[in-house]
A tleap script that builds the chain and sets N, CA, C and O, in Angstrom:
source leaprc.protein.ff14SB
mol = sequence {
  NMET ASP ILE THR ILE LEU ARG ILE GLY ALA
  THR LEU ALA SER PHE VAL THR PHE ILE GLY
  ILE MET VAL TRP ALA TYR SER ARG SER ASN
  ALA LYS SER PHE GLN GLU ALA ALA GLN LEU
  PRO PHE GLU GLN CASP
}
set mol.1.N position { -32.412 23.293 -70.253 }
set mol.1.CA position { -31.895 22.439 -69.125 }
set mol.1.C position { -32.745 20.919 -69.435 }
set mol.1.O position { -33.974 20.840 -69.413 }
set mol.2.N position { -31.906 19.866 -69.697 }
set mol.2.CA position { -32.313 18.419 -70.046 }
set mol.2.C position { -32.762 17.883 -68.754 }
set mol.2.O position { -32.254 18.314 -67.719 }
set mol.3.N position { -33.656 16.997 -68.729 }
set mol.3.CA position { -34.152 16.360 -67.913 }
set mol.3.C position { -33.247 15.273 -67.349 }
set mol.3.O position { -33.470 14.872 -66.207 }
set mol.4.N position { -32.157 14.722 -68.120 }
set mol.4.CA position { -31.179 13.702 -67.537 }
set mol.4.C position { -30.461 14.437 -66.533 }
set mol.4.O position { -30.213 13.850 -65.480 }
set mol.5.N position { -30.065 15.697 -66.694 }
set mol.5.CA position { -29.219 16.581 -65.906 }
set mol.5.C position { -30.312 16.800 -64.399 }
set mol.5.O position { -29.757 16.926 -63.308 }
set mol.6.N position { -31.176 16.815 -64.451 }
set mol.6.CA position { -32.243 16.882 -63.159 }
set mol.6.C position { -32.214 15.374 -62.594 }
set mol.6.O position { -32.232 15.180 -61.379 }
set mol.7.N position { -32.180 14.593 -63.273 }
set mol.7.CA position { -32.289 13.405 -62.698 }
set mol.7.C position { -30.783 12.993 -62.169 }
set mol.7.O position { -30.703 12.089 -61.337 }
set mol.8.N position { -29.828 13.515 -62.547 }
set mol.8.CA position { -28.368 13.017 -62.053 }
set mol.8.C position { -28.660 14.065 -60.952 }
set mol.8.O position { -28.515 13.546 -59.845 }
set mol.9.N position { -29.037 15.416 -60.882 }
set mol.9.CA position { -28.799 15.760 -59.765 }
set mol.9.C position { -29.888 15.532 -58.384 }
set mol.9.O position { -29.670 15.841 -57.212 }
set mol.10.N position { -30.964 14.965 -58.903 }
set mol.10.CA position { -31.584 13.737 -57.583 }
set mol.10.C position { -30.996 13.082 -57.383 }
set mol.10.O position { -30.782 13.009 -56.173 }
set mol.11.N position { -29.975 11.728 -58.534 }
set mol.11.CA position { -29.503 10.702 -57.668 }
set mol.11.C position { -28.656 11.329 -56.781 }
set mol.11.O position { -28.718 10.889 -55.633 }
set mol.12.N position { -27.684 12.462 -57.034 }
set mol.12.CA position { -26.708 12.430 -56.192 }
set mol.12.C position { -27.157 13.446 -55.057 }
set mol.12.O position { -26.232 13.775 -54.314 }
set mol.13.N position { -28.224 13.929 -54.815 }
set mol.13.CA position { -28.485 14.960 -53.641 }
set mol.13.C position { -29.226 13.025 -52.538 }
set mol.13.O position { -28.985 12.698 -51.376 }
set mol.14.N position { -29.876 12.450 -53.359 }
set mol.14.CA position { -30.019 11.096 -52.696 }
set mol.14.C position { -29.079 10.482 -52.268 }
set mol.14.O position { -29.416 9.971 -51.200 }
set mol.15.N position { -27.691 10.160 -52.614 }
set mol.15.CA position { -26.815 9.317 -52.570 }
set mol.15.C position { -26.289 10.524 -51.074 }
set mol.15.O position { -26.052 10.049 -49.964 }
set mol.16.N position { -26.207 11.836 -51.315 }
set mol.16.CA position { -25.607 12.313 -50.224 }
set mol.16.C position { -26.241 12.297 -48.891 }
set mol.16.O position { -25.626 12.254 -47.825 }
set mol.17.N position { -28.085 12.353 -49.106 }
set mol.17.CA position { -28.350 11.995 -47.901 }
set mol.17.C position { -28.391 10.831 -46.846 }
set mol.17.O position { -28.531 10.763 -45.625 }
set mol.18.N position { -28.153 9.695 -48.172 }
set mol.18.CA position { -27.993 8.204 -48.033 }
set mol.18.C position { -26.477 8.164 -46.790 }
set mol.18.O position { -26.414 7.634 -45.681 }
set mol.19.N position { -25.636 8.795 -47.409 }
set mol.19.CA position { -24.637 8.702 -47.016 }
set mol.19.C position { -24.668 9.803 -45.336 }
set mol.19.O position { -24.254 9.240 -44.323 }
set mol.20.N position { -25.041 10.917 -45.247 }
set mol.20.CA position { -25.489 11.910 -44.583 }
set mol.20.C position { -25.862 10.725 -42.923 }
set mol.20.O position { -25.409 10.635 -41.782 }
set mol.21.N position { -27.009 9.987 -43.818 }
set mol.21.CA position { -27.843 9.411 -42.395 }
set mol.21.C position { -27.056 8.011 -42.102 }
set mol.21.O position { -27.244 7.410 -41.045 }
set mol.22.N position { -26.239 7.572 -43.020 }
set mol.22.CA position { -25.199 6.792 -42.712 }
set mol.22.C position { -24.446 7.175 -41.743 }
set mol.22.O position { -24.386 6.402 -40.787 }
set mol.23.N position { -23.729 8.325 -41.681 }
set mol.23.CA position { -22.661 8.658 -40.564 }
set mol.23.C position { -23.115 9.018 -39.562 }
set mol.23.O position { -22.418 8.913 -38.553 }
set mol.24.N position { -24.475 9.583 -39.467 }
set mol.24.CA position { -25.061 10.033 -38.160 }
set mol.24.C position { -25.438 8.833 -37.318 }
set mol.24.O position { -25.502 8.930 -36.093 }
set mol.25.N position { -25.736 7.494 -38.077 }
set mol.25.CA position { -26.522 6.523 -37.692 }
set mol.25.C position { -25.277 5.285 -36.751 }
set mol.25.O position { -25.535 4.487 -35.849 }
set mol.26.N position { -23.834 5.617 -37.497 }
set mol.26.CA position { -23.117 5.166 -37.134 }
set mol.26.C position { -21.917 6.090 -36.270 }
set mol.26.O position { -20.824 5.590 -36.002 }
set mol.27.N position { -22.215 7.237 -35.952 }
set mol.27.CA position { -21.402 7.445 -35.004 }
set mol.27.C position { -21.584 7.164 -33.476 }
set mol.27.O position { -22.457 6.597 -32.819 }
set mol.28.N position { -20.556 7.710 -33.216 }
set mol.28.CA position { -20.348 6.868 -31.371 }
set mol.28.C position { -20.933 7.632 -30.736 }
set mol.28.O position { -21.673 6.998 -29.984 }
set mol.29.N position { -21.088 9.177 -30.526 }
set mol.29.CA position { -21.893 9.818 -30.319 }
set mol.29.C position { -23.379 9.615 -29.951 }
set mol.29.O position { -23.963 10.069 -28.967 }
set mol.30.N position { -23.927 8.756 -31.049 }
set mol.30.CA position { -25.445 8.546 -30.774 }
set mol.30.C position { -25.323 7.043 -30.263 }
set mol.30.O position { -26.376 6.440 -30.057 }
set mol.31.N position { -24.208 6.448 -30.063 }
set mol.31.CA position { -24.345 4.899 -29.516 }
set mol.31.C position { -24.671 4.470 -28.181 }
set mol.31.O position { -24.626 3.273 -27.899 }
set mol.32.N position { -25.081 5.573 -27.111 }
set mol.32.CA position { -25.463 5.100 -26.206 }
set mol.32.C position { -26.691 5.482 -26.043 }
set mol.32.O position { -27.131 4.896 -25.054 }
set mol.33.N position { -27.502 6.189 -26.522 }
set mol.33.CA position { -29.150 6.212 -26.705 }
set mol.33.C position { -29.791 5.550 -27.779 }
set mol.33.O position { -30.970 5.199 -27.836 }
set mol.34.N position { -28.712 5.385 -28.803 }
set mol.34.CA position { -29.618 4.121 -29.562 }
set mol.34.C position { -29.715 2.635 -28.605 }
set mol.34.O position { -30.571 1.750 -28.607 }
set mol.35.N position { -28.788 2.754 -28.023 }
set mol.35.CA position { -28.858 1.334 -27.278 }
set mol.35.C position { -29.682 1.338 -26.029 }
set mol.35.O position { -30.138 0.269 -25.623 }
set mol.36.N position { -29.927 2.551 -25.334 }
set mol.36.CA position { -30.934 2.521 -24.453 }
set mol.36.C position { -32.307 2.656 -25.280 }
set mol.36.O position { -33.241 2.234 -24.597 }
set mol.37.N position { -32.755 3.171 -26.688 }
set mol.37.CA position { -33.642 2.912 -27.096 }
set mol.37.C position { -33.858 1.083 -27.802 }
set mol.37.O position { -34.861 0.381 -27.927 }
set mol.38.N position { -32.791 0.912 -28.040 }
set mol.38.CA position { -33.081 -0.461 -28.268 }
set mol.38.C position { -33.598 -1.433 -27.110 }
set mol.38.O position { -33.887 -2.610 -27.327 }
set mol.39.N position { -33.692 -0.756 -25.728 }
set mol.39.CA position { -33.916 -1.926 -24.876 }
set mol.39.C position { -35.145 -1.240 -23.972 }
set mol.39.O position { -35.496 -1.538 -22.830 }
set mol.40.N position { -35.646 -0.280 -24.818 }
set mol.40.CA position { -37.170 0.331 -24.117 }
set mol.40.C position { -38.219 -0.861 -24.001 }
set mol.40.O position { -38.982 -0.897 -23.035 }
set mol.41.N position { -38.255 -1.917 -25.074 }
set mol.41.CA position { -39.340 -2.828 -25.211 }
set mol.41.C position { -39.312 -4.009 -24.126 }
set mol.41.O position { -40.328 -4.670 -23.911 }
set mol.42.N position { -38.056 -4.258 -23.424 }
set mol.42.CA position { -38.039 -5.350 -22.404 }
set mol.42.C position { -37.439 -4.809 -21.427 }
set mol.42.O position { -36.569 -5.437 -20.824 }
set mol.43.N position { -37.848 -3.316 -21.019 }
set mol.43.CA position { -38.226 -2.799 -19.501 }
set mol.43.C position { -39.337 -3.129 -19.004 }
set mol.43.O position { -40.346 -3.133 -19.709 }
set mol.44.N position { -39.372 -3.498 -17.589 }
set mol.44.CA position { -40.936 -3.429 -17.220 }
set mol.44.C position { -41.099 -2.006 -16.412 }
set mol.44.O position { -40.191 -1.250 -16.066 }
set mol.45.N position { -42.146 -1.895 -16.263 }
set mol.45.CA position { -43.022 -0.888 -15.443 }
set mol.45.C position { -42.680 -1.160 -14.233 }
set mol.45.O position { -43.185 -0.543 -13.295 }
savepdb mol mol.pdb
quit
């Protein structure tokens, strides 16, 4: 097995992981929890 094939595989795995994180971060089901988390620093005790 050539080192180039390993590099290609690592690049593809990283890209698929990145796309997965982007889909998760921008999904509508997570929007409410992210909005609540964004307001935490501004809440008073």
